[in-house]
Residue frames relative to the residue before (quaternion, step in Angstrom):
aa qw qx qy qz dx dy dz
M 1.0000 0.0000 0.0000 0.0000 0.00 0.00 0.00
T 0.2536 -0.7737 0.5653 0.1322 3.57 -0.81 1.01
A 0.6789 -0.4680 0.3631 0.4337 3.56 -1.29 0.17
E 0.6112 0.5654 -0.3395 0.4376 3.58 1.13 -0.65
D 0.6738 0.5164 -0.2854 0.4448 3.57 1.14 -0.66
V 0.7131 0.4238 -0.2379 0.5053 3.58 1.25 -0.34
T 0.0315 -0.7801 0.6244 -0.0250 3.53 -0.87 1.04
P 0.4153 -0.7136 0.4865 0.2857 3.64 -0.83 0.84
R 0.4307 -0.6486 0.5629 0.2772 3.54 -1.17 0.70
I 0.7107 -0.4246 0.3291 0.4543 3.57 -1.27 0.09
D 0.7083 0.4415 -0.2675 0.4815 3.59 1.00 -0.78
G 0.6206 -0.5918 0.3241 0.3995 3.61 1.28 0.13
T 0.5711 0.5811 -0.4007 0.4190 3.59 1.20 -0.25
P 0.4452 -0.7147 0.4682 0.2680 3.60 -0.94 0.82
Y 0.0304 -0.7564 0.6488 0.0768 3.53 -1.28 0.38
R 0.5072 -0.6570 0.4774 0.2885 3.52 -1.17 0.66
V 0.3366 -0.7273 0.5659 0.1937 3.55 -0.90 0.97
P 0.3750 -0.7405 0.5014 0.2441 3.62 -0.66 1.00
A 0.5614 -0.5737 0.4724 0.3640 3.53 -1.24 0.46
P 0.5969 -0.5282 0.4318 0.4222 3.58 -1.13 0.47
S 0.4456 -0.7155 0.4656 0.2698 3.55 -0.78 0.98
D 0.5922 -0.5617 0.4438 0.3698 3.52 -1.18 0.59
R 0.6186 0.5611 -0.3412 0.4314 3.59 1.06 -0.75
H 0.6727 0.4812 -0.3048 0.4723 3.60 0.86 -0.91
E 0.6397 0.5211 -0.3285 0.4597 3.57 0.94 -0.84
R 0.6630 0.5060 -0.3055 0.4595 3.58 0.92 -0.92
I 0.6449 0.5262 -0.3209 0.4519 3.59 0.90 -0.92
V 0.7007 0.4616 -0.2746 0.4696 3.57 0.84 -0.95
R 0.6583 0.5095 -0.3195 0.4528 3.61 0.88 -0.90
E 0.7365 0.4404 -0.2399 0.4539 3.60 0.88 -0.92
G 0.8221 0.3237 -0.1439 0.4458 3.58 0.95 -0.74
F 0.5387 0.6806 -0.4001 0.2941 3.57 1.12 -0.56
W 0.7515 0.4114 -0.2463 0.4531 3.60 0.57 -1.11
A 0.6072 0.5461 -0.3612 0.4501 3.59 1.07 -0.64
K 0.6917 0.4610 -0.2859 0.4766 3.59 0.87 -0.94
L 0.6621 0.5004 -0.3199 0.4571 3.58 0.87 -0.87
G 0.6370 0.5378 -0.3230 0.4479 3.59 1.01 -0.77
R 0.6637 0.5014 -0.2940 0.4708 3.59 1.03 -0.82
L 0.8078 0.3222 -0.1161 0.4798 3.55 0.99 -0.88
I 0.3031 0.8208 -0.4619 0.1450 3.57 1.28 -0.01
A 0.6766 0.4959 -0.3047 0.4511 3.61 0.95 -0.75
R 0.7366 0.4177 -0.2227 0.4830 3.60 1.17 -0.54
V 0.6588 0.4938 -0.3057 0.4782 3.61 1.24 -0.17
P 0.2541 -0.8162 0.4988 0.1426 3.60 -0.18 1.24
F 0.7043 0.4370 -0.2597 0.4955 3.60 1.21 -0.37
A 0.2200 0.8270 -0.4947 0.1515 3.60 1.21 0.48
E 0.6745 0.4951 -0.3172 0.4465 3.60 0.86 -0.85
D 0.6429 0.5058 -0.3247 0.4748 3.60 0.97 -0.78
A 0.6531 0.5123 -0.3164 0.4592 3.58 0.96 -0.84
A 0.6739 0.4859 -0.2992 0.4693 3.58 0.91 -0.87
A 0.6384 0.5067 -0.3303 0.4761 3.61 1.00 -0.74
A 0.6262 0.5229 -0.3290 0.4756 3.59 1.04 -0.77
Y 0.6067 0.5537 -0.3438 0.4551 3.59 1.05 -0.76
Y 0.6972 0.4650 -0.2842 0.4657 3.58 0.79 -0.99
A 0.6406 0.5077 -0.3288 0.4730 3.60 1.03 -0.69
A 0.6487 0.5388 -0.3189 0.4326 3.59 0.99 -0.83
F 0.7587 0.3505 -0.1988 0.5119 3.59 1.06 -0.65
D 0.4717 0.6387 -0.4541 0.4042 3.57 1.26 0.30
P 0.4218 -0.7305 0.4691 0.2615 3.63 -0.61 1.04
Q 0.6268 0.5408 -0.3434 0.4436 3.62 1.19 -0.33
T 0.5433 0.6022 -0.4025 0.4244 3.59 1.25 -0.24
P 0.5029 -0.6632 0.4550 0.3166 3.62 -0.82 0.91
R 0.6490 -0.5714 0.3561 0.3544 3.54 -1.10 0.81
R 0.6775 0.4924 -0.3136 0.4473 3.61 0.82 -0.91
V 0.6362 0.5110 -0.3215 0.4804 3.57 1.10 -0.67
R 0.6232 0.5356 -0.3342 0.4616 3.59 0.98 -0.84
L 0.6501 0.5234 -0.3110 0.4546 3.58 0.91 -0.93
T 0.6723 0.5014 -0.2909 0.4604 3.56 0.90 -0.94
L 0.6729 0.4863 -0.2945 0.4733 3.59 0.90 -0.90
L 0.6571 0.5119 -0.3168 0.4537 3.59 0.93 -0.86
A 0.6304 0.5268 -0.3400 0.4576 3.59 1.00 -0.73
A 0.6659 0.4915 -0.3020 0.4732 3.60 0.93 -0.87
L 0.6771 0.4834 -0.2942 0.4705 3.59 0.95 -0.85
A 0.6146 0.5256 -0.3495 0.4732 3.60 1.05 -0.68
Y 0.6149 0.5387 -0.3447 0.4614 3.61 1.02 -0.73
F 0.6458 0.5089 -0.3122 0.4759 3.58 1.02 -0.79
V 0.7082 0.4812 -0.2639 0.4440 3.59 0.90 -0.94
L 0.6722 0.5211 -0.3156 0.4206 3.58 0.86 -0.93
P 0.4981 -0.6957 0.4333 0.2831 3.58 -0.96 0.84
V 0.6702 0.4647 -0.2979 0.4961 3.61 1.18 -0.38
D 0.2669 0.7453 -0.5865 0.1711 3.57 -0.71 1.06
A 0.7548 -0.4320 0.2585 0.4206 3.55 -1.32 0.19
V 0.7702 0.1298 -0.0701 0.6206 3.59 0.99 -0.83
P 0.4086 -0.7320 0.4800 0.2583 3.61 -0.45 1.14
D 0.5388 -0.6735 0.4188 0.2842 3.55 -0.93 0.98
V 0.6208 0.5680 -0.3496 0.4120 3.62 1.15 -0.41
I 0.5508 0.5995 -0.4091 0.4122 3.62 1.21 -0.23
L 0.4490 -0.7241 0.4657 0.2393 3.54 -0.55 1.24
C 0.8511 0.1505 -0.1659 0.4748 3.56 -1.02 0.95
L 0.7724 0.3255 -0.1948 0.5094 3.62 1.07 -0.49
G 0.4964 0.7383 -0.3855 0.2447 3.55 1.19 -0.52
F 0.7786 0.3179 -0.1808 0.5099 3.59 1.01 -0.67
T 0.3971 0.7367 -0.4794 0.2641 3.60 1.21 0.10
D 0.6659 0.4853 -0.3196 0.4678 3.60 0.95 -0.76
D 0.6274 0.5265 -0.3334 0.4669 3.59 1.02 -0.78
A 0.6633 0.5034 -0.2956 0.4683 3.57 0.96 -0.92
A 0.6521 0.5168 -0.3170 0.4552 3.59 0.98 -0.82
V 0.6445 0.5078 -0.3225 0.4720 3.59 0.95 -0.83
L 0.6822 0.4803 -0.2965 0.4647 3.58 0.84 -0.95
A 0.6430 0.5223 -0.3266 0.4551 3.61 0.95 -0.82
A 0.6543 0.5082 -0.3139 0.4638 3.59 0.94 -0.85
V 0.6608 0.4979 -0.3041 0.4722 3.56 0.95 -0.87
L 0.6801 0.4821 -0.2997 0.4639 3.60 0.87 -0.88
R 0.6006 0.5391 -0.3612 0.4671 3.59 1.10 -0.58
T 0.6943 0.4803 -0.2629 0.4670 3.57 1.07 -0.77
V 0.8335 0.1553 -0.0383 0.5288 3.60 0.79 -1.00
G 0.3131 0.8175 -0.4456 0.1876 3.57 1.28 0.19
A 0.5671 0.6011 -0.3913 0.4049 3.59 1.12 -0.47
H 0.6649 0.5009 -0.2962 0.4683 3.58 1.21 -0.45
V 0.5758 0.5041 -0.3892 0.5126 3.58 1.29 -0.04
R 0.1496 -0.8483 0.5071 0.0287 3.51 -0.05 1.38
E 0.7114 -0.4515 0.3337 0.4226 3.54 -1.35 0.26
E 0.6208 0.5420 -0.3546 0.4417 3.63 0.99 -0.70
H 0.6245 0.5164 -0.3374 0.4790 3.62 1.09 -0.65
R 0.6628 0.5034 -0.3015 0.4651 3.57 0.98 -0.84
L 0.6321 0.5236 -0.3302 0.4661 3.60 1.03 -0.74
K 0.6466 0.5001 -0.3118 0.4843 3.58 0.98 -0.84
A 0.6343 0.5373 -0.3247 0.4512 3.58 1.01 -0.83
R 0.6649 0.5023 -0.3074 0.4595 3.59 0.86 -0.93
A 0.6551 0.5084 -0.3139 0.4624 3.57 0.95 -0.86
A 0.6687 0.4982 -0.3011 0.4625 3.59 0.89 -0.91
L 0.6640 0.4947 -0.3078 0.4687 3.59 0.95 -0.83
G 0.6040 0.5500 -0.3487 0.4595 3.58 1.08 -0.67
R 0.6609 0.4911 -0.3039 0.4792 3.56 0.97 -0.85
L 0.6432 0.5163 -0.3262 0.4618 3.60 0.97 -0.82
R 0.6740 0.5027 -0.2974 0.4523 3.60 0.90 -0.91
N 0.6980 0.4393 -0.2611 0.5017 3.58 1.16 -0.55
G 0.6369 -0.5831 0.3113 0.3968 3.56 1.24 0.42
G 0.5693 0.5989 -0.3832 0.4128 3.57 1.23 0.13
H 0.5674 -0.5409 0.4715 0.4040 3.49 -1.31 -0.35
R 0.6395 -0.5570 0.3678 0.3814 3.57 -1.20 0.44
A 0.6712 0.5229 -0.3107 0.4237 3.62 1.00 -0.69
């Protein structure tokens, strides 16, 4: 167990941070770009979400940060959430709040290179292309 794997609890006792689950990685890899591409015009936090995606799959990102980012991105991708995405004006408020909270916590690990990749990918999506 490395220092990166251990995070102190509020009471100071350490606990081991689990690795990002294969399930979360699969959900995000398979659904993120498809959903973002469909909704890009309606998602005001698209650049933050895309930058979080690139940080989550960057091998240099610490494991605990990857887990946190993947959980937030999986929440965005999955169709079940607190406020259904089909509700006009409110549908993405919960997704935005989750992502904002996560980025406030681990945002220092979302580097400029992730943001540059995000902008490029979003530009391709907006022009009718694919993110890759």
